[in-house]
All heavy atoms as an XYZ file, in Angstrom:
745
protein
N      21.449     -9.942      7.043
C      20.303     -9.183      6.576
C      20.509     -8.827      5.102
O      21.610     -8.503      4.684
C      20.143     -7.924      7.412
C      18.867     -7.197      7.146
C      18.710     -6.059      8.137
O      19.636     -5.322      8.392
N      17.527     -5.936      8.669
N      19.459     -8.909      4.334
C      19.545     -8.663      2.899
C      19.888     -7.206      2.616
O      19.391     -6.308      3.286
C      18.220     -9.034      2.244
N      20.758     -6.962      1.633
C      21.134     -5.582      1.301
C      19.928     -4.707      0.949
O      19.919     -3.527      1.255
C      22.066     -5.731      0.102
C      22.517     -7.137      0.104
C      21.443     -7.918      0.794
N      18.933     -5.283      0.314
C      17.772     -4.502     -0.095
C      17.050     -3.914      1.114
O      16.598     -2.765      1.073
C      16.811     -5.348     -0.935
C      15.586     -4.635     -1.481
C      15.983     -3.451     -2.357
C      14.712     -5.594     -2.264
N      16.988     -4.654      2.200
C      16.330     -4.154      3.408
C      17.013     -2.895      3.928
O      16.353     -1.916      4.282
C      16.327     -5.220      4.505
O      15.628     -6.360      4.087
N      18.330     -2.918      3.981
C      19.081     -1.752      4.438
C      18.910     -0.564      3.508
O      18.790      0.585      3.947
N      18.877     -0.838      2.221
C      18.701      0.230      1.243
C      17.321      0.851      1.369
O      17.173      2.075      1.320
C      18.963     -0.311     -0.182
C      20.466     -0.550     -0.347
C      18.432      0.633     -1.253
C      20.865     -1.239     -1.617
N      16.309      0.019      1.574
C      14.950      0.556      1.734
C      14.828      1.387      3.011
O      14.169      2.425      3.019
C      13.926     -0.582      1.722
C      13.768     -1.311      0.391
C      12.825     -2.490      0.540
C      13.291     -0.362     -0.697
N      15.487      0.959      4.077
C      15.475      1.739      5.322
C      16.147      3.098      5.113
O      15.662      4.123      5.567
C      16.164      0.973      6.451
C      15.245      0.038      7.198
C      15.846     -0.406      8.520
N      17.220     -0.871      8.424
C      17.600     -2.071      7.998
N      16.696     -2.958      7.629
N      18.884     -2.412      7.945
N      17.277      3.079      4.412
C      17.984      4.331      4.142
C      17.122      5.250      3.281
O      17.067      6.461      3.514
C      19.326      4.045      3.459
C      20.079      5.275      3.004
C      20.617      6.164      4.125
O      20.429      5.851      5.325
O      21.210      7.207      3.803
N      16.430      4.696      2.292
C      15.546      5.505      1.446
C      14.442      6.154      2.278
O      14.162      7.345      2.125
C      14.940      4.661      0.333
C      13.963      5.391     -0.594
C      14.636      6.551     -1.314
C      13.359      4.409     -1.591
N      13.853      5.399      3.181
C      12.821      5.956      4.056
C      13.383      7.077      4.917
O      12.732      8.106      5.104
C      12.223      4.853      4.931
C      11.356      3.880      4.174
C      10.903      2.713      5.044
O      11.169      2.706      6.267
O      10.271      1.796      4.484
N      14.593      6.885      5.439
C      15.221      7.912      6.274
C      15.502      9.170      5.458
O      15.260     10.285      5.924
C      16.521      7.370      6.885
C      17.214      8.327      7.808
C      16.428      8.607      9.075
O      15.652      7.786      9.537
N      16.625      9.782      9.634
N      15.994      9.006      4.241
C      16.257     10.158      3.372
C      14.965     10.908      3.092
O      14.927     12.144      3.148
C      16.942      9.711      2.060
C      18.373      9.250      2.345
C      16.931     10.838      1.022
C      19.066      8.580      1.163
N      13.902     10.183      2.807
C      12.611     10.828      2.532
C      12.103     11.584      3.755
O      11.587     12.700      3.645
C      11.585      9.795      2.082
C      11.864      9.239      0.702
C      10.932      8.111      0.338
O      10.483      7.347      1.184
N      10.644      7.996     -0.949
N      12.265     10.989      4.926
C      11.829     11.642      6.168
C      12.617     12.940      6.384
O      12.052     13.989      6.682
C      12.007     10.678      7.340
C      11.461     11.173      8.648
C      11.537     10.152      9.791
N      12.470      9.056      9.628
C      12.137      7.786      9.313
N      10.898      7.453      9.127
N      13.060      6.852      9.183
N      13.927     12.861      6.194
C      14.758     14.052      6.381
C      14.484     15.098      5.303
O      14.603     16.295      5.560
C      16.232     13.656      6.409
C      16.589     12.874      7.664
C      18.041     12.451      7.711
O      18.890     13.161      7.144
O      18.321     11.404      8.328
N      14.106     14.666      4.119
C      13.746     15.617      3.064
C      12.496     16.400      3.460
O      12.428     17.610      3.265
C      13.506     14.889      1.736
C      12.925     15.763      0.636
C      13.775     16.987      0.319
O      14.988     16.909      0.269
N      13.131     18.118      0.132
N      11.513     15.705      4.015
C      10.294     16.394      4.465
C      10.628     17.417      5.556
O      10.093     18.519      5.569
C       9.258     15.386      4.944
C       8.604     14.615      3.804
C       7.439     13.775      4.274
N       7.828     12.683      5.164
C       8.212     11.472      4.751
N       8.268     11.203      3.461
N       8.543     10.536      5.613
N      11.537     17.040      6.453
C      11.957     17.975      7.495
C      12.686     19.168      6.888
O      12.471     20.316      7.302
C      12.863     17.266      8.501
C      12.153     16.209      9.331
C      13.118     15.370     10.160
O      14.344     15.686     10.183
O      12.659     14.387     10.764
N      13.541     18.913      5.909
C      14.297     19.991      5.263
C      13.365     20.946      4.519
O      13.638     22.148      4.439
C      15.332     19.413      4.301
N      12.273     20.433      3.997
C      11.328     21.293      3.278
C      10.729     22.362      4.189
O      10.324     23.419      3.711
C      10.204     20.468      2.639
C      10.678     19.731      1.408
O      11.699     20.054      0.827
N       9.919     18.717      1.023
N      10.698     22.088      5.471
C      10.167     23.057      6.422
C      11.181     24.098      6.849
O      10.855     25.038      7.579
N      12.409     23.948      6.415
C      13.479     24.875      6.786
C      13.295     26.192      6.032
O      13.150     26.215      4.816
C      14.825     24.251      6.448
S      16.212     25.261      6.944
N      13.325     27.290      6.773
C      13.104     28.598      6.150
C      14.404     29.331      5.840
O      14.408     30.260      5.040
C      12.230     29.484      7.063
O      12.859     29.586      8.335
C      10.843     28.900      7.205
N      15.504     28.915      6.449
C      16.787     29.563      6.175
C      17.421     28.935      4.933
O      17.645     27.721      4.885
C      17.729     29.418      7.367
C      19.015     30.170      7.164
C      19.980     29.965      8.317
O      19.534     29.835      9.474
O      21.181     29.932      8.027
N      17.681     29.759      3.947
C      18.164     29.281      2.643
C      19.468     28.481      2.751
O      19.589     27.404      2.172
C      18.351     30.461      1.707
C      18.845     30.045      0.333
C      18.920     31.207     -0.580
N      17.562     31.511     -1.011
C      17.252     32.423     -1.889
N      18.197     33.160     -2.421
N      16.010     32.629     -2.236
N      20.428     29.012      3.484
C      21.728     28.331      3.590
C      21.577     26.953      4.226
O      22.143     25.977      3.747
C      22.695     29.189      4.390
C      24.050     28.548      4.515
C      24.998     29.418      5.272
N      26.256     28.718      5.426
C      27.371     29.286      5.747
N      27.409     30.587      5.955
N      28.460     28.600      5.879
N      20.829     26.874      5.309
C      20.618     25.589      5.979
C      19.894     24.606      5.060
O      20.226     23.426      5.012
C      19.822     25.782      7.271
C      19.629     24.491      8.036
C      18.817     24.663      9.305
O      18.542     25.813      9.707
O      18.441     23.630      9.880
N      18.904     25.107      4.313
C      18.166     24.244      3.386
C      19.119     23.647      2.348
O      19.088     22.453      2.084
C      17.053     25.033      2.687
C      16.199     24.179      1.820
C      15.089     23.486      2.187
C      16.399     23.886      0.418
N      14.568     22.795      1.111
C      15.363     23.028      0.023
C      17.346     24.273     -0.514
C      15.239     22.539     -1.284
C      17.230     23.787     -1.825
C      16.192     22.938     -2.185
N      19.988     24.492      1.765
C      20.929     24.009      0.758
C      21.931     23.026      1.352
O      22.305     22.039      0.702
C      21.671     25.167      0.092
C      20.872     25.762     -1.015
C      20.278     26.985     -1.029
C      20.554     25.155     -2.272
N      19.601     27.174     -2.215
C      19.753     26.065     -2.998
C      20.853     23.933     -2.854
C      19.267     25.794     -4.269
C      20.371     23.652     -4.130
C      19.594     24.575     -4.817
N      22.383     23.249      2.573
C      23.306     22.316      3.218
C      22.639     20.959      3.429
O      23.239     19.915      3.165
C      23.791     22.887      4.548
C      24.747     24.046      4.390
C      25.086     24.730      5.698
O      24.521     24.364      6.761
O      25.927     25.656      5.673
N      21.404     20.998      3.902
C      20.658     19.739      4.077
C      20.469     19.033      2.744
O      20.645     17.821      2.632
C      19.292     20.004      4.712
C      19.335     20.338      6.166
C      17.928     20.502      6.676
N      17.884     20.791      8.090
C      16.776     20.725      8.811
N      15.630     20.409      8.251
N      16.811     20.996     10.088
N      20.071     19.801      1.719
C      19.844     19.213      0.389
C      21.116     18.582     -0.142
O      21.096     17.485     -0.716
C      19.367     20.278     -0.619
C      17.922     20.569     -0.603
C      16.993     19.420     -0.953
N      17.522     18.446     -1.884
C      17.226     17.161     -1.871
N      16.408     16.678     -0.975
N      17.728     16.344     -2.751
N      22.232     19.245      0.029
C      23.512     18.709     -0.456
C      23.845     17.384      0.225
O      24.266     16.430     -0.430
C      24.635     19.715     -0.228
O      24.428     20.860     -1.010
N      23.657     17.338      1.546
C      23.918     16.088      2.277
C      22.966     14.979      1.822
O      23.388     13.832      1.627
C      23.800     16.315      3.779
C      24.968     17.087      4.367
C      24.954     17.056      5.888
N      23.722     17.533      6.486
C      23.494     18.787      6.864
N      24.429     19.701      6.698
N      22.352     19.121      7.414
N      21.689     15.328      1.661
C      20.708     14.325      1.225
C      20.990     13.852     -0.200
O      20.838     12.663     -0.508
C      19.285     14.876      1.336
C      18.773     15.066      2.765
C      17.452     15.835      2.754
C      18.613     13.730      3.461
N      21.404     14.760     -1.064
C      21.744     14.380     -2.435
C      22.914     13.403     -2.457
O      22.904     12.427     -3.214
C      22.069     15.604     -3.284
C      20.849     16.432     -3.635
O      19.710     15.967     -3.397
O      21.025     17.558     -4.144
N      23.916     13.654     -1.630
C      25.059     12.757     -1.559
C      24.643     11.384     -1.032
O      25.062     10.346     -1.563
C      26.153     13.366     -0.673
C      27.430     12.549     -0.533
C      28.082     12.299     -1.888
C      28.397     13.257      0.400
N      23.814     11.381     -0.008
C      23.317     10.104      0.523
C      22.511      9.356     -0.522
O      22.606      8.131     -0.644
C      22.473     10.339      1.772
C      23.322     10.651      2.988
C      22.510     11.002      4.180
N      21.630      9.928      4.611
C      20.651     10.102      5.499
N      20.443     11.291      6.046
N      19.890      9.091      5.849
N      21.705     10.092     -1.297
C      20.905      9.456     -2.341
C      21.812      8.880     -3.426
O      21.562      7.779     -3.920
C      19.922     10.472     -2.924
C      18.859      9.863     -3.762
S      17.787      8.835     -2.750
C      16.963      7.930     -4.027
N      22.853      9.584     -3.784
C      23.809      9.077     -4.763
C      24.441      7.772     -4.265
O      24.537      6.795     -5.000
C      24.890     10.111     -5.029
C      25.934      9.640     -6.025
C      27.045     10.671     -6.222
O      27.100     11.694     -5.558
N      27.929     10.378     -7.144
N      24.860      7.755     -3.006
C      25.441      6.544     -2.416
C      24.428      5.410     -2.375
O      24.772      4.250     -2.616
C      25.971      6.830     -1.016
C      27.175      7.739     -1.028
O      27.911      7.802     -2.005
N      27.374      8.473      0.057
N      23.181      5.744     -2.079
C      22.119      4.740     -2.036
C      21.925      4.100     -3.410
O      21.826      2.883     -3.534
C      20.818      5.391     -1.560
C      19.622      4.476     -1.454
C      19.712      3.632     -0.199
C      18.352      5.289     -1.433
N      21.889      4.921     -4.442
C      21.713      4.406     -5.805
C      22.894      3.527     -6.203
O      22.704      2.461     -6.812
C      21.511      5.576     -6.793
C      20.155      6.224     -6.538
C      21.622      5.098     -8.239
C      19.954      7.540     -7.268
N      24.094      3.933     -5.847
C      25.267      3.119     -6.153
C      25.216      1.783     -5.416
O      25.563      0.742     -5.976
C      26.542      3.885     -5.812
C      26.803      5.034     -6.757
C      27.948      5.930     -6.311
O      28.374      5.900     -5.159
N      28.430      6.741     -7.230
N      24.761      1.801     -4.162
C      24.629      0.557     -3.402
C      23.568     -0.343     -4.025
O      23.758     -1.559     -4.125
C      24.248      0.844     -1.952
O      25.277      1.506     -1.293
N      22.466      0.243     -4.421
C      21.407     -0.530     -5.074
C      21.947     -1.183     -6.334
O      21.720     -2.369     -6.580
C      20.220      0.380     -5.408
C      19.047     -0.260     -6.139
C      18.399     -1.331     -5.281
C      18.024      0.792     -6.522
N      22.703     -0.430     -7.103
C      23.263     -0.944     -8.350
C      24.237     -2.087     -8.099
O      24.153     -3.138     -8.736
C      23.948      0.195     -9.100
C      24.444     -0.218    -10.464
O      23.672     -0.849    -11.218
O      25.593      0.096    -10.789
N      25.148     -1.919     -7.153
C      26.194     -2.923     -6.959
C      25.788     -4.072     -6.039
O      26.109     -5.220     -6.316
C      27.455     -2.255     -6.435
O      27.226     -1.702     -5.163
N      25.082     -3.781     -4.945
C      24.793     -4.807     -3.941
C      23.492     -5.563     -4.187
O      23.365     -6.714     -3.783
C      24.746     -4.176     -2.554
C      26.072     -3.600     -2.113
C      25.974     -2.872     -0.795
O      25.064     -3.188      0.007
O      26.801     -1.981     -0.557
N      22.521     -4.917     -4.813
C      21.221     -5.570     -4.989
C      21.038     -6.044     -6.427
O      20.768     -7.205     -6.678
C      20.066     -4.634     -4.574
C      18.727     -5.275     -4.849
C      20.187     -4.276     -3.108
N      21.200     -5.128     -7.361
C      20.944     -5.498     -8.750
C      22.071     -6.346     -9.331
O      21.818     -7.340     -9.996
C      20.738     -4.242     -9.598
C      19.506     -3.417     -9.258
C      19.467     -2.167    -10.118
C      18.247     -4.226     -9.421
N      23.303     -5.935     -9.071
C      24.436     -6.690     -9.590
C      24.300     -6.958    -11.074
O      24.005     -6.060    -11.861
N      24.489     -8.207    -11.440
C      24.423     -8.560    -12.856
C      23.012     -8.458    -13.412
O      22.815     -8.413    -14.624
C      24.958     -9.973    -13.072
S      23.972    -11.259    -12.275
N      22.010     -8.387    -12.548
C      20.616     -8.311    -13.003
C      20.242     -6.920    -13.499
O      19.194     -6.728    -14.083
C      19.666     -8.716    -11.874
C      19.849    -10.133    -11.441
C      20.493    -10.562    -10.317
C      19.410    -11.305    -12.119
N      20.468    -11.925    -10.263
C      19.806    -12.408    -11.341
C      18.715    -11.519    -13.309
C      19.540    -13.716    -11.725
C      18.442    -12.835    -13.682
C      18.854    -13.903    -12.898
N      21.083     -5.926    -13.291
C      20.734     -4.566    -13.705
C      20.500     -4.475    -15.203
O      19.794     -3.601    -15.668
C      21.766     -3.559    -13.233
C      23.113     -3.675    -13.873
C      24.050     -2.598    -13.314
N      25.418     -2.924    -13.614
C      26.274     -3.448    -12.753
N      25.910     -3.668    -11.516
N      27.498     -3.738    -13.104
N      21.074     -5.390    -15.968
C      20.840     -5.420    -17.407
C      19.382     -5.644    -17.761
O      18.931     -5.280    -18.847
N      18.631     -6.217    -16.833
C      17.202     -6.446    -17.070
C      16.430     -5.141    -17.155
O      15.320     -5.100    -17.678
C      16.600     -7.311    -15.968
C      17.120     -8.737    -15.904
C      16.568     -9.427    -14.668
C      16.766     -9.486    -17.161
N      16.987     -4.079    -16.622
C      16.305     -2.788    -16.631
C      16.529     -2.019    -17.928
O      15.896     -0.990    -18.154
C      16.767     -1.937    -15.446
C      16.501     -2.547    -14.072
C      17.107     -1.668    -12.993
C      15.019     -2.742    -13.842
N      17.409     -2.535    -18.769
C      17.653     -1.877    -20.055
C      16.459     -2.094    -20.982
O      15.805     -3.136    -20.928
C      18.924     -2.436    -20.706
C      20.208     -2.197    -19.923
C      21.371     -2.946    -20.581
C      20.513     -0.723    -19.823
N      16.174     -1.133    -21.846
C      15.035     -1.293    -22.766
C      15.231     -2.489    -23.687
O      16.345     -2.791    -24.113
C      15.044      0.008    -23.571
C      15.981      0.930    -22.887
C      16.864      0.128    -22.006
N      14.148     -3.172    -23.990
C      14.163     -4.338    -24.879
C      13.114     -4.146    -25.968
O      12.141     -3.416    -25.789
C      13.807     -5.615    -24.105
C      14.709     -5.897    -22.950
C      15.745     -6.897    -23.335
N      16.548     -7.219    -22.157
C      17.824     -7.435    -22.224
N      18.447     -7.398    -23.352
N      18.502     -7.712    -21.144
N      13.311     -4.866    -27.037
C      12.302     -4.863    -28.089
C      11.068     -5.599    -27.571
O      11.181     -6.588    -26.846
C      12.836     -5.564    -29.333
C      13.970     -4.826    -30.006
C      14.449     -5.563    -31.250
O      13.678     -6.359    -31.816
O      15.597     -5.328    -31.637
N       9.867     -5.141    -27.930
C       8.645     -5.835    -27.493
C       8.670     -7.302    -27.931
O       9.068     -7.625    -29.039
C       7.523     -5.076    -28.204
C       8.121     -3.750    -28.558
C       9.591     -3.978    -28.753
N       8.278     -8.165    -27.010
C       8.228     -9.597    -27.299
C       9.569    -10.294    -27.178
O       9.652    -11.501    -27.332
N      10.633     -9.573    -26.884
C      11.959    -10.166    -26.748
C      12.301    -10.254    -25.265
O      12.922     -9.363    -24.708
C      12.993     -9.327    -27.506
C      14.361     -9.974    -27.517
O      14.532    -11.101    -27.081
N      15.350     -9.244    -27.998
N      11.889    -11.320    -24.621
C      12.101    -11.490    -23.189
C      13.575    -11.731    -22.890
O      14.210    -12.564    -23.530
C      11.280    -12.662    -22.662
O      11.567    -12.877    -21.307
N      14.142    -11.015    -21.907
C      15.558    -11.192    -21.575
C      15.823    -12.469    -20.781
O      16.956    -12.884    -20.666
C      15.880     -9.963    -20.745
C      14.579     -9.577    -20.140
C      13.524     -9.960    -21.146
N      14.776    -13.093    -20.215
C      14.958    -14.279    -19.381
C      14.048    -15.408    -19.833
O      12.918    -15.174    -20.250
C      14.600    -13.964    -17.922
C      15.436    -12.938    -17.188
C      14.857    -12.688    -15.811
C      16.868    -13.390    -17.066
N      14.540    -16.638    -19.676
C      13.634    -17.760    -19.879
C      12.897    -18.025    -18.561
O      13.167    -17.387    -17.546
C      14.382    -19.000    -20.392
C      15.406    -19.553    -19.393
O      15.238    -19.329    -18.179
O      16.346    -20.216    -19.838
N      11.969    -18.940    -18.561
C      11.124    -19.183    -17.375
C      11.933    -19.578    -16.141
O      11.645    -19.139    -15.038
C      10.076    -20.261    -17.689
C       8.973    -19.784    -18.611
C       8.169    -18.648    -18.003
O       7.848    -18.703    -16.802
O       7.870    -17.696    -18.742
N      12.956    -20.412    -16.318
C      13.763    -20.855    -15.181
C      14.529    -19.675    -14.569
O      14.576    -19.532    -13.350
C      14.726    -21.945    -15.630
C      15.535    -22.539    -14.487
C      16.458    -23.657    -14.966
O      16.573    -23.900    -16.154
N      17.109    -24.308    -14.027
N      15.119    -18.840    -15.407
C      15.848    -17.676    -14.910
C      14.906    -16.710    -14.201
O      15.237    -16.162    -13.152
C      16.551    -16.952    -16.054
C      17.707    -17.721    -16.650
C      18.245    -17.066    -17.909
O      17.434    -16.580    -18.717
O      19.465    -17.045    -18.070
N      13.729    -16.496    -14.779
C      12.749    -15.605    -14.180
C      12.302    -16.119    -12.816
O      12.213    -15.364    -11.850
C      11.543    -15.430    -15.104
C      10.462    -14.482    -14.627
C      11.015    -13.089    -14.382
C       9.326    -14.431    -15.633
N      12.070    -17.409    -12.717
C      11.664    -18.010    -11.447
C      12.748    -17.813    -10.392
O      12.467    -17.460     -9.243
C      11.382    -19.493    -11.658
O      11.084    -20.101    -10.435
N      14.004    -18.020    -10.770
C      15.119    -17.841     -9.834
C      15.237    -16.384     -9.398
O      15.447    -16.082     -8.217
C      16.413    -18.308    -10.479
C      17.545    -18.402     -9.471
C      18.773    -19.063    -10.047
N      19.847    -18.101     -9.906
C      20.674    -17.730    -10.858
N      20.575    -18.228    -12.057
N      21.618    -16.852    -10.635
N      15.084    -15.459    -10.337
C      15.154    -14.041    -10.005
C      14.051    -13.654     -9.017
O      14.309    -12.974     -8.030
C      15.040    -13.189    -11.270
C      14.942    -11.681    -11.059
C      16.177    -11.155    -10.333
C      14.743    -10.961    -12.382
N      12.836    -14.107     -9.272
C      11.728    -13.781     -8.369
C      11.978    -14.330     -6.967
O      11.706    -13.658     -5.974
C      10.408    -14.314     -8.935
C       9.882    -13.598    -10.176
C       8.643    -14.311    -10.715
C       9.576    -12.147     -9.872
N      12.520    -15.536     -6.879
C      12.820    -16.126     -5.573
C      13.876    -15.296     -4.842
O      13.733    -15.002     -3.654
C      13.314    -17.556     -5.745
C      13.666    -18.229     -4.424
C      14.191    -19.640     -4.626
O      14.200    -20.157     -5.732
N      14.634    -20.246     -3.557
N      14.928    -14.879     -5.552
C      15.975    -14.076     -4.923
C      15.440    -12.722     -4.472
O      15.790    -12.235     -3.393
C      17.146    -13.884     -5.896
C      17.951    -15.141     -6.104
C      19.112    -14.940     -7.067
O      19.479    -13.782     -7.332
O      19.648    -15.951     -7.554
N      14.589    -12.114     -5.268
C      14.013    -10.823     -4.888
C      13.133    -10.964     -3.656
O      13.159    -10.118     -2.771
C      13.214    -10.242     -6.056
C      14.038     -9.725     -7.226
C      13.124     -9.367     -8.397
C      14.884     -8.537     -6.826
N      12.356    -12.035     -3.576
C      11.497    -12.245     -2.413
C      12.324    -12.478     -1.158
O      11.963    -12.036     -0.081
C      10.539    -13.407     -2.678
C       9.468    -13.036     -3.687
C       8.646    -14.229     -4.162
O       9.062    -15.361     -4.014
N       7.498    -13.940     -4.753
N      13.455    -13.153     -1.293
C      14.346    -13.361     -0.145
C      14.924    -12.046      0.352
O      15.287    -11.917      1.522
C      15.476    -14.322     -0.533
C      15.007    -15.755     -0.712
C      16.099    -16.661     -1.282
O      17.239    -16.192     -1.476
O      15.782    -17.832     -1.541
N      14.983    -11.062     -0.541
C      15.495     -9.732     -0.164
C      14.401     -8.815      0.399
O      14.652     -7.673      0.711
C      16.121     -9.045     -1.379
S      17.651     -9.828     -1.923
N      13.172     -9.332      0.453
C      12.099     -8.538      1.025
C      11.126     -7.970      0.012
O      10.233     -7.216      0.369
N      11.280     -8.326     -1.252
C      10.377     -7.828     -2.285
C       9.095     -8.643     -2.231
O       9.142     -9.867     -2.268
C      11.063     -7.955     -3.639
C      10.395     -7.249     -4.752
C      10.098     -5.933     -4.837
C       9.955     -7.820     -5.984
N       9.520     -5.646     -6.039
C       9.414     -6.786     -6.753
C       9.976     -9.108     -6.502
C       8.892     -6.998     -8.024
C       9.466     -9.330     -7.760
C       8.924     -8.271     -8.509
N       7.937     -7.983     -2.132
C       6.676     -8.665     -1.899
C       5.972     -9.182     -3.139
O       5.496    -10.307     -3.175
C       5.696     -7.745     -1.158
C       6.204     -7.382      0.213
O       7.378     -7.637      0.502
O       5.443     -6.836      0.998
N       5.851     -8.344     -4.159
C       5.006     -8.758     -5.284
C       5.644     -8.392     -6.615
O       6.292     -7.365     -6.736
C       3.642     -8.091     -5.166
O       3.795     -6.690     -5.202
N       5.436     -9.236     -7.610
C       5.970     -8.934     -8.946
C       5.216     -7.798     -9.596
O       4.125     -7.478     -9.246
C       5.776    -10.229     -9.723
C       5.062    -11.177     -8.837
C       4.835    -10.523     -7.515
């Protein structure tokens, strides 16, 4: 199974648990939940960086306008790999 699929599932679970935590009225319990969710989110971001983006994370860095970081062949390959990971649309 593609790493991106697992990461997206974890993100959905974190969001669901965050909504549940928002309904918590006890301050201490709310902070404990938030701390656990924050740690999970940190781990999720690290997994996204290492397992999904890998060497492609450089594409997210700012570029000068008109200075494309990829040629057409590289872009085509990247789009194919992203779609194999479950990404639907560019």
